[in-house]
mmCIF file of the C-alpha atoms, coordinates in Angstrom:
data_MODEL
# 
_entry.id   MODEL 
# 
loop_
_atom_site.group_PDB 
_atom_site.id 
_atom_site.type_symbol 
_atom_site.label_atom_id 
_atom_site.label_alt_id 
_atom_site.label_comp_id 
_atom_site.label_asym_id 
_atom_site.label_entity_id 
_atom_site.label_seq_id 
_atom_site.pdbx_PDB_ins_code 
_atom_site.Cartn_x 
_atom_site.Cartn_y 
_atom_site.Cartn_z 
_atom_site.occupancy 
_atom_site.B_iso_or_equiv 
_atom_site.pdbx_formal_charge 
_atom_site.auth_seq_id 
_atom_site.auth_comp_id 
_atom_site.auth_asym_id 
_atom_site.auth_atom_id 
_atom_site.pdbx_PDB_model_num 
ATOM 1  C CA . MET A 1 1  ? -143.772 72.811 117.671 1.00 0.00 ? 1  MET A CA 1 
ATOM 2  C CA . ASN A 1 2  ? -145.322 75.786 119.436 1.00 0.00 ? 2  ASN A CA 1 
ATOM 3  C CA . GLU A 1 3  ? -143.551 78.359 121.599 1.00 0.00 ? 3  GLU A CA 1 
ATOM 4  C CA . TRP A 1 4  ? -144.649 76.784 124.901 1.00 0.00 ? 4  TRP A CA 1 
ATOM 5  C CA . GLU A 1 5  ? -143.397 73.353 123.898 1.00 0.00 ? 5  GLU A CA 1 
ATOM 6  C CA . MET A 1 6  ? -140.024 74.822 122.912 1.00 0.00 ? 6  MET A CA 1 
ATOM 7  C CA . LEU A 1 7  ? -139.802 76.640 126.252 1.00 0.00 ? 7  LEU A CA 1 
ATOM 8  C CA . ARG A 1 8  ? -140.721 73.462 128.155 1.00 0.00 ? 8  ARG A CA 1 
ATOM 9  C CA . ARG A 1 9  ? -138.028 71.473 126.347 1.00 0.00 ? 9  ARG A CA 1 
ATOM 10 C CA . THR A 1 10 ? -135.455 74.197 126.962 1.00 0.00 ? 10 THR A CA 1 
ATOM 11 C CA . ALA A 1 11 ? -136.303 74.225 130.693 1.00 0.00 ? 11 ALA A CA 1 
ATOM 12 C CA . GLU A 1 12 ? -135.922 70.423 130.831 1.00 0.00 ? 12 GLU A CA 1 
ATOM 13 C CA . ARG A 1 13 ? -132.485 70.551 129.182 1.00 0.00 ? 13 ARG A CA 1 
ATOM 14 C CA . LEU A 1 14 ? -131.365 73.339 131.508 1.00 0.00 ? 14 LEU A CA 1 
ATOM 15 C CA . ARG A 1 15 ? -132.518 71.355 134.572 1.00 0.00 ? 15 ARG A CA 1 
ATOM 16 C CA . GLU A 1 16 ? -130.419 68.417 133.398 1.00 0.00 ? 16 GLU A CA 1 
ATOM 17 C CA . HIS A 1 17 ? -127.338 70.555 132.691 1.00 0.00 ? 17 HIS A CA 1 
ATOM 18 C CA . TYR A 1 18 ? -127.664 72.913 135.687 1.00 0.00 ? 18 TYR A CA 1 
ATOM 19 C CA . PRO A 1 19 ? -129.171 70.887 138.557 1.00 0.00 ? 19 PRO A CA 1 
ATOM 20 C CA . SER A 1 20 ? -129.566 72.495 141.985 1.00 0.00 ? 20 SER A CA 1 
ATOM 21 C CA . GLY A 1 21 ? -126.172 72.880 143.622 1.00 0.00 ? 21 GLY A CA 1 
ATOM 22 C CA . THR A 1 22 ? -124.282 73.527 140.363 1.00 0.00 ? 22 THR A CA 1 
ATOM 23 C CA . ARG A 1 23 ? -121.764 76.342 140.659 1.00 0.00 ? 23 ARG A CA 1 
ATOM 24 C CA . VAL A 1 24 ? -121.757 79.022 137.936 1.00 0.00 ? 24 VAL A CA 1 
ATOM 25 C CA . ARG A 1 25 ? -119.727 82.153 137.166 1.00 0.00 ? 25 ARG A CA 1 
ATOM 26 C CA . LEU A 1 26 ? -121.276 85.182 135.509 1.00 0.00 ? 26 LEU A CA 1 
ATOM 27 C CA . ILE A 1 27 ? -119.502 86.550 132.440 1.00 0.00 ? 27 ILE A CA 1 
ATOM 28 C CA . GLN A 1 28 ? -122.015 89.298 131.634 1.00 0.00 ? 28 GLN A CA 1 
ATOM 29 C CA . MET A 1 29 ? -125.631 89.983 132.487 1.00 0.00 ? 29 MET A CA 1 
ATOM 30 C CA . GLY A 1 30 ? -127.909 91.281 129.730 1.00 0.00 ? 30 GLY A CA 1 
ATOM 31 C CA . SER A 1 31 ? -130.184 94.261 130.087 1.00 0.00 ? 31 SER A CA 1 
ATOM 32 C CA . ASP A 1 32 ? -130.942 94.197 133.827 1.00 0.00 ? 32 ASP A CA 1 
ATOM 33 C CA . PRO A 1 33 ? -130.751 97.746 135.260 1.00 0.00 ? 33 PRO A CA 1 
ATOM 34 C CA . ARG A 1 34 ? -128.911 96.470 138.368 1.00 0.00 ? 34 ARG A CA 1 
ATOM 35 C CA . PRO A 1 35 ? -126.927 93.476 137.077 1.00 0.00 ? 35 PRO A CA 1 
ATOM 36 C CA . VAL A 1 36 ? -124.768 91.104 139.056 1.00 0.00 ? 36 VAL A CA 1 
ATOM 37 C CA . PRO A 1 37 ? -121.109 92.122 138.509 1.00 0.00 ? 37 PRO A CA 1 
ATOM 38 C CA . PRO A 1 38 ? -119.136 90.032 135.977 1.00 0.00 ? 38 PRO A CA 1 
ATOM 39 C CA . GLY A 1 39 ? -117.009 87.343 137.623 1.00 0.00 ? 39 GLY A CA 1 
ATOM 40 C CA . THR A 1 40 ? -119.467 86.799 140.477 1.00 0.00 ? 40 THR A CA 1 
ATOM 41 C CA . GLU A 1 41 ? -119.970 83.148 141.354 1.00 0.00 ? 41 GLU A CA 1 
ATOM 42 C CA . GLY A 1 42 ? -123.081 81.504 142.690 1.00 0.00 ? 42 GLY A CA 1 
ATOM 43 C CA . THR A 1 43 ? -125.027 78.298 143.244 1.00 0.00 ? 43 THR A CA 1 
ATOM 44 C CA . VAL A 1 44 ? -127.989 77.212 141.119 1.00 0.00 ? 44 VAL A CA 1 
ATOM 45 C CA . VAL A 1 45 ? -131.165 76.924 143.179 1.00 0.00 ? 45 VAL A CA 1 
ATOM 46 C CA . GLY A 1 46 ? -133.342 75.654 140.331 1.00 0.00 ? 46 GLY A CA 1 
ATOM 47 C CA . VAL A 1 47 ? -134.742 76.232 136.852 1.00 0.00 ? 47 VAL A CA 1 
ATOM 48 C CA . ASP A 1 48 ? -138.343 77.391 136.458 1.00 0.00 ? 48 ASP A CA 1 
ATOM 49 C CA . ASP A 1 49 ? -140.805 76.594 133.667 1.00 0.00 ? 49 ASP A CA 1 
ATOM 50 C CA . ALA A 1 50 ? -139.851 79.807 131.842 1.00 0.00 ? 50 ALA A CA 1 
ATOM 51 C CA . ALA A 1 51 ? -136.242 78.472 131.612 1.00 0.00 ? 51 ALA A CA 1 
ATOM 52 C CA . THR A 1 52 ? -134.869 81.047 134.064 1.00 0.00 ? 52 THR A CA 1 
ATOM 53 C CA . ILE A 1 53 ? -131.922 79.648 136.017 1.00 0.00 ? 53 ILE A CA 1 
ATOM 54 C CA . HIS A 1 54 ? -132.320 80.843 139.597 1.00 0.00 ? 54 HIS A CA 1 
ATOM 55 C CA . VAL A 1 55 ? -129.005 81.455 141.359 1.00 0.00 ? 55 VAL A CA 1 
ATOM 56 C CA . ARG A 1 56 ? -128.010 82.320 144.914 1.00 0.00 ? 56 ARG A CA 1 
ATOM 57 C CA . TRP A 1 57 ? -125.052 84.580 144.145 1.00 0.00 ? 57 TRP A CA 1 
ATOM 58 C CA . ASP A 1 58 ? -122.123 84.732 146.572 1.00 0.00 ? 58 ASP A CA 1 
ATOM 59 C CA . ASN A 1 59 ? -122.634 88.522 146.841 1.00 0.00 ? 59 ASN A CA 1 
ATOM 60 C CA . GLY A 1 60 ? -126.176 88.000 148.202 1.00 0.00 ? 60 GLY A CA 1 
ATOM 61 C CA . SER A 1 61 ? -128.081 88.770 144.999 1.00 0.00 ? 61 SER A CA 1 
ATOM 62 C CA . GLY A 1 62 ? -130.870 86.499 143.843 1.00 0.00 ? 62 GLY A CA 1 
ATOM 63 C CA . LEU A 1 63 ? -131.182 87.575 140.195 1.00 0.00 ? 63 LEU A CA 1 
ATOM 64 C CA . GLY A 1 64 ? -131.880 84.732 137.789 1.00 0.00 ? 64 GLY A CA 1 
ATOM 65 C CA . LEU A 1 65 ? -129.998 83.980 134.599 1.00 0.00 ? 65 LEU A CA 1 
ATOM 66 C CA . ILE A 1 66 ? -131.883 84.296 131.327 1.00 0.00 ? 66 ILE A CA 1 
ATOM 67 C CA . TRP A 1 67 ? -130.837 81.609 128.856 1.00 0.00 ? 67 TRP A CA 1 
ATOM 68 C CA . GLY A 1 68 ? -129.731 83.231 125.593 1.00 0.00 ? 68 GLY A CA 1 
ATOM 69 C CA . GLU A 1 69 ? -129.421 86.715 127.088 1.00 0.00 ? 69 GLU A CA 1 
ATOM 70 C CA . ASP A 1 70 ? -126.939 86.382 129.956 1.00 0.00 ? 70 ASP A CA 1 
ATOM 71 C CA . SER A 1 71 ? -123.436 84.963 129.549 1.00 0.00 ? 71 SER A CA 1 
ATOM 72 C CA . PHE A 1 72 ? -122.211 82.556 132.201 1.00 0.00 ? 72 PHE A CA 1 
ATOM 73 C CA . GLU A 1 73 ? -120.226 79.376 132.631 1.00 0.00 ? 73 GLU A CA 1 
ATOM 74 C CA . LYS A 1 74 ? -120.495 76.269 134.711 1.00 0.00 ? 74 LYS A CA 1 
ATOM 75 C CA . ILE A 1 75 ? -117.668 75.954 137.224 1.00 0.00 ? 75 ILE A CA 1 
ATOM 76 C CA . PRO A 1 76 ? -116.173 72.456 137.043 1.00 0.00 ? 76 PRO A CA 1 
ATOM 77 C CA . GLU A 1 77 ? -116.544 70.438 140.218 1.00 0.00 ? 77 GLU A CA 1 
ATOM 78 C CA . GLN A 1 78 ? -113.342 69.802 142.115 1.00 0.00 ? 78 GLN A CA 1 
ATOM 79 C CA . THR A 1 79 ? -112.478 66.213 142.766 1.00 0.00 ? 79 THR A CA 1 
ATOM 80 C CA . GLU A 1 80 ? -111.758 65.097 146.307 1.00 0.00 ? 80 GLU A CA 1 
ATOM 81 C CA . THR A 1 81 ? -108.034 64.882 145.444 1.00 0.00 ? 81 THR A CA 1 
ATOM 82 C CA . GLU A 1 82 ? -108.001 68.493 144.189 1.00 0.00 ? 82 GLU A CA 1 
ATOM 83 C CA . GLU A 1 83 ? -109.768 69.657 147.345 1.00 0.00 ? 83 GLU A CA 1 
ATOM 84 C CA . ASN A 1 84 ? -107.205 67.859 149.552 1.00 0.00 ? 84 ASN A CA 1 
ATOM 85 C CA . ILE A 1 85 ? -104.307 69.445 147.669 1.00 0.00 ? 85 ILE A CA 1 
ATOM 86 C CA . MET A 1 86 ? -105.836 72.921 148.006 1.00 0.00 ? 86 MET A CA 1 
ATOM 87 C CA . THR A 1 87 ? -106.258 72.556 151.793 1.00 0.00 ? 87 THR A CA 1 
ATOM 88 C CA . MET A 1 88 ? -102.677 71.392 152.399 1.00 0.00 ? 88 MET A CA 1 
# 
């Protein structure tokens, strides 16, 4: 399998695991000179063909996540019951 095929398959898997609207939390950003601060949360906008996960960060940044370089986690979705408890 060539490099482009591997990248395409990686992008497909990431799209399945991180669809638009998925919430993520940054643990650490790799070598970007102006990284998003650790702990910042954001919403996935999409995954491009180069397997970059594009995020609209809550602090206004638009830097994408690089699979294999940046550390981040998916924030579990709250169930409707959990949301009701939190608003009481």
